[in-house]
DRENLUMNU-494164 format. One record per residue (C-alpha): x, y, z. Coordinates in steps of 0.02 Angstrom, whole numbers, plus 50000, padded with zeros to 5 digits. Layout:
// residues N
{X X	Y Y	Z Z}
...
This chain:
// residues 187
{X 52621	Y 53674	Z 50430}
{X 52431	Y 53660	Z 50485}
{X 52425	Y 53502	Z 50612}
{X 52287	Y 53370	Z 50586}
{X 52168	Y 53323	Z 50718}
{X 52193	Y 53128	Z 50725}
{X 52056	Y 53084	Z 50862}
{X 51928	Y 53194	Z 50777}
{X 51964	Y 53118	Z 50595}
{X 51975	Y 52950	Z 50666}
{X 51792	Y 52971	Z 50758}
{X 51723	Y 53023	Z 50613}
{X 51794	Y 52876	Z 50472}
{X 51722	Y 52778	Z 50638}
{X 51548	Y 52861	Z 50633}
{X 51538	Y 52863	Z 50446}
{X 51568	Y 52649	Z 50441}
{X 51458	Y 52623	Z 50571}
{X 51302	Y 52719	Z 50480}
{X 51335	Y 52666	Z 50318}
{X 51337	Y 52482	Z 50387}
{X 51172	Y 52530	Z 50502}
{X 51095	Y 52580	Z 50327}
{X 51126	Y 52418	Z 50232}
{X 51052	Y 52321	Z 50362}
{X 50900	Y 52420	Z 50417}
{X 50748	Y 52450	Z 50312}
{X 50567	Y 52492	Z 50281}
{X 50530	Y 52303	Z 50260}
{X 50622	Y 52133	Z 50253}
{X 50598	Y 51946	Z 50229}
{X 50621	Y 51786	Z 50246}
{X 50609	Y 51599	Z 50163}
{X 50504	Y 51487	Z 50236}
{X 50521	Y 51319	Z 50186}
{X 50363	Y 51169	Z 50204}
{X 50355	Y 51006	Z 50188}
{X 50169	Y 50915	Z 50148}
{X 50195	Y 50721	Z 50121}
{X 50075	Y 50632	Z 50019}
{X 49963	Y 50528	Z 50107}
{X 49838	Y 50380	Z 50075}
{X 49781	Y 50289	Z 50243}
{X 49622	Y 50212	Z 50282}
{X 49539	Y 50086	Z 50410}
{X 49378	Y 50027	Z 50458}
{X 49287	Y 50078	Z 50601}
{X 49247	Y 50021	Z 50757}
{X 49423	Y 49927	Z 50734}
{X 49377	Y 49828	Z 50891}
{X 49225	Y 49740	Z 50812}
{X 49249	Y 49767	Z 50634}
{X 49205	Y 49593	Z 50591}
{X 49029	Y 49555	Z 50555}
{X 48900	Y 49413	Z 50531}
{X 48744	Y 49401	Z 50407}
{X 48645	Y 49243	Z 50370}
{X 48485	Y 49182	Z 50275}
{X 48322	Y 49132	Z 50358}
{X 48246	Y 48947	Z 50310}
{X 48068	Y 48988	Z 50229}
{X 47919	Y 48945	Z 50333}
{X 47805	Y 48891	Z 50186}
{X 47841	Y 48759	Z 50055}
{X 47912	Y 48840	Z 49869}
{X 47975	Y 48977	Z 49936}
{X 48163	Y 49037	Z 49929}
{X 48286	Y 49081	Z 50090}
{X 48239	Y 49244	Z 50158}
{X 48358	Y 49383	Z 50165}
{X 48428	Y 49424	Z 50321}
{X 48418	Y 49618	Z 50385}
{X 48585	Y 49742	Z 50305}
{X 48712	Y 49784	Z 50404}
{X 48777	Y 49955	Z 50423}
{X 48879	Y 49963	Z 50570}
{X 49048	Y 49986	Z 50485}
{X 49125	Y 50152	Z 50435}
{X 49252	Y 50184	Z 50301}
{X 49384	Y 50326	Z 50372}
{X 49540	Y 50381	Z 50281}
{X 49671	Y 50512	Z 50253}
{X 49730	Y 50581	Z 50086}
{X 49850	Y 50722	Z 50013}
{X 49863	Y 50705	Z 49832}
{X 50036	Y 50724	Z 49720}
{X 50075	Y 50868	Z 49577}
{X 50055	Y 50697	Z 49474}
{X 49902	Y 50589	Z 49553}
{X 49767	Y 50710	Z 49552}
{X 49614	Y 50598	Z 49618}
{X 49614	Y 50426	Z 49693}
{X 49489	Y 50301	Z 49710}
{X 49466	Y 50150	Z 49856}
{X 49421	Y 50002	Z 49792}
{X 49342	Y 49840	Z 49871}
{X 49373	Y 49665	Z 49828}
{X 49336	Y 49480	Z 49911}
{X 49457	Y 49365	Z 49964}
{X 49328	Y 49200	Z 49899}
{X 49157	Y 49220	Z 49840}
{X 49026	Y 49119	Z 49922}
{X 48941	Y 49002	Z 49786}
{X 48759	Y 49058	Z 49741}
{X 48780	Y 49216	Z 49870}
{X 48780	Y 49422	Z 49814}
{X 48865	Y 49505	Z 49950}
{X 48834	Y 49705	Z 49907}
{X 48909	Y 49836	Z 49984}
{X 48856	Y 50037	Z 49970}
{X 48973	Y 50171	Z 50025}
{X 48856	Y 50320	Z 50082}
{X 48924	Y 50498	Z 50087}
{X 49028	Y 50556	Z 50198}
{X 48991	Y 50626	Z 50374}
{X 49125	Y 50761	Z 50427}
{X 49299	Y 50793	Z 50374}
{X 49341	Y 50912	Z 50238}
{X 49424	Y 50893	Z 50063}
{X 49388	Y 50813	Z 49916}
{X 49296	Y 50667	Z 49984}
{X 49250	Y 50595	Z 49824}
{X 49094	Y 50500	Z 49745}
{X 48997	Y 50364	Z 49824}
{X 48956	Y 50212	Z 49747}
{X 48860	Y 50028	Z 49781}
{X 48952	Y 49868	Z 49687}
{X 48929	Y 49675	Z 49703}
{X 49090	Y 49616	Z 49765}
{X 49175	Y 49512	Z 49666}
{X 49373	Y 49431	Z 49680}
{X 49438	Y 49561	Z 49571}
{X 49446	Y 49762	Z 49638}
{X 49328	Y 49865	Z 49585}
{X 49316	Y 50066	Z 49647}
{X 49181	Y 50101	Z 49768}
{X 49220	Y 50283	Z 49813}
{X 49289	Y 50381	Z 49662}
{X 49375	Y 50562	Z 49651}
{X 49460	Y 50583	Z 49811}
{X 49571	Y 50706	Z 49808}
{X 49676	Y 50787	Z 49957}
{X 49546	Y 50758	Z 50095}
{X 49505	Y 50676	Z 50262}
{X 49365	Y 50580	Z 50356}
{X 49394	Y 50630	Z 50521}
{X 49423	Y 50479	Z 50634}
{X 49290	Y 50346	Z 50710}
{X 49120	Y 50280	Z 50707}
{X 48973	Y 50414	Z 50644}
{X 49149	Y 50475	Z 50529}
{X 49186	Y 50441	Z 50353}
{X 49089	Y 50342	Z 50255}
{X 48931	Y 50211	Z 50322}
{X 48971	Y 50057	Z 50238}
{X 48804	Y 49938	Z 50218}
{X 48813	Y 49779	Z 50174}
{X 48664	Y 49664	Z 50101}
{X 48671	Y 49472	Z 50057}
{X 48560	Y 49417	Z 49926}
{X 48543	Y 49261	Z 49844}
{X 48617	Y 49243	Z 49654}
{X 48530	Y 49262	Z 49500}
{X 48396	Y 49100	Z 49456}
{X 48547	Y 49000	Z 49396}
{X 48639	Y 49064	Z 49537}
{X 48521	Y 49005	Z 49670}
{X 48556	Y 48809	Z 49623}
{X 48752	Y 48834	Z 49684}
{X 48701	Y 48871	Z 49858}
{X 48762	Y 48739	Z 50001}
{X 48711	Y 48739	Z 50166}
{X 48848	Y 48783	Z 50281}
{X 48844	Y 48828	Z 50469}
{X 48983	Y 48979	Z 50442}
{X 49076	Y 49029	Z 50270}
{X 49179	Y 49180	Z 50270}
{X 49240	Y 49301	Z 50147}
{X 49360	Y 49447	Z 50185}
{X 49321	Y 49589	Z 50119}
{X 49465	Y 49716	Z 50083}
{X 49489	Y 49903	Z 50043}
{X 49607	Y 49971	Z 49958}
{X 49695	Y 50153	Z 49920}
{X 49730	Y 50168	Z 49720}
{X 49820	Y 50324	Z 49637}
{X 49695	Y 50358	Z 49454}
């Protein structure tokens, strides 16, 4: 009877098992998944934040028969924002409104083209502010303006006496305040 070489057979089987296992794990290429989370973002602010309240006024005429004179415009404020759209919201806009109208006075705001930032920064416009939300910057997609004064959309405010009829509603006052509110709105 032939005797089996058990230690040699055991070693051969162990080598075959290890080799098969190594071939199953190693290959010419490999891959893995990366899971990424991207949040929906819609935030804005007005810069400089420390001094965002502005004062404007009219001056009295120096000649009888003339209307009150319009003060210079104010362009010290900047609108900054960050936006990441969703799959169902392809664009947003920023609306503006007043909390109270000043009788006989029109307050206009112009948003200039964005300075700095990247992405779909939107289309700016000019509005005569009312107590109803109106679109000031439309077609904003995923974008950011950068942060701070000199970045984003420069806001220029102008005050004028209203129409001929509205001029009759102007009342002298030392200080009257109207709050302008800007809001991100999904389209």
